[in-house]
C-alpha positions in Angstrom: 1.7 2.6 -14.6 0.6 -1.1 -14.9 1.0 -3.0 -11.8 3.5 -6.0 -11.4 2.7 -8.9 -8.9 5.6 -10.7 -7.9 4.9 -14.2 -6.5 6.5 -17.8 -4.5 4.0 -20.5 -6.1 4.0 -24.2 -4.8 2.3 -27.1 -6.0 0.7 -29.8 -3.1 3.2 -30.9 -0.3 4.7 -28.2 -0.6 8.0 -29.4 -2.0 8.6 -27.3 -4.4 9.2 -23.4 -4.2 8.8 -21.2 -7.2 9.0 -17.5 -7.4 7.9 -15.0 -10.1 6.5 -12.0 -11.4 3.6 -10.6 -13.6 2.0 -7.6 -15.2 -1.4 -10.1 -15.3 -1.9 -12.2 -12.6 -5.0 -13.6 -13.2 -4.4 -14.3 -17.0 -0.6 -15.9 -15.4 -3.2 -18.1 -13.3 -4.8 -19.4 -16.0 -2.6 -20.0 -17.8 -1.0 -22.8 -15.0 -3.7 -23.9 -14.8 -4.9 -25.2 -18.2 -0.9 -26.0 -18.8 -1.1 -29.5 -18.2 2.8 -31.0 -17.8 3.3 -32.8 -21.4 7.4 -33.1 -20.9 7.0 -34.1 -17.0 4.5 -36.2 -16.2 4.8 -36.7 -13.0 6.5 -33.0 -12.4 5.3 -30.9 -10.1 2.2 -29.4 -10.6 2.9 -26.2 -8.9 -1.1 -24.3 -8.3 -0.5 -23.0 -4.8 0.0 -19.1 -4.6 1.4 -18.7 -1.0 3.4 -15.6 -1.3 2.4 -11.9 -3.3 3.5 -8.2 -3.4 3.0 -6.1 -5.9 5.1 -4.2 -7.9 4.4 -0.4 -9.4 8.1 -0.6 -11.6 9.5 -3.6 -13.7 13.2 -2.7 -12.0 12.0 -3.2 -9.0 10.1 -6.4 -8.7 12.6 -8.0 -10.8 14.9 -6.9 -8.6 13.2 -7.9 -5.4 12.8 -11.8 -8.0 16.5 -11.8 -7.5 16.7 -10.9 -4.4 14.0 -14.1 -3.5 15.0 -16.5 -6.0 19.0 -16.9 -4.0 16.8 -16.6 -0.1 17.4 -20.6 1.2 14.1 -22.4 1.3 14.5 -21.6 4.8 14.6 -17.5 4.6 11.3 -18.3 1.5 9.3 -20.2 4.1 9.8 -17.8 7.3 9.0 -15.0 4.9 5.8 -17.2 3.2 4.8 -18.2 6.8 5.3 -14.2 8.3 2.0 -13.2 5.5 0.6 -16.5 5.3 0.9 -18.3 8.4 -1.8 -21.9 6.7 0.9 -21.8 3.3 -3.8 -21.1 2.1 -3.7 -20.7 -1.8 -3.6 -17.0 -2.3 -4.9 -16.9 -5.6 -9.0 -15.8 -7.1 -10.4 -19.1 -8.5 
């Protein structure tokens, strides 16, 4: 059975928070690192994974993603600080 990872990724200034899910975390991180902002060169460079949850079922991961996408910024920050108080990058290099 495939596991699914829900993660919150941010830029170096913690200005933007993006919630996403993947079934292949390493591939997703490689794509993020190798991507460039061709269309929005001055846009945020989301490279720091600050929160992760693992799920056995894709439906549960999608349900949780839907829930987190409706959180306020303050709620997301509180969730991140519970698991990662210093906002360290959780992505393996």
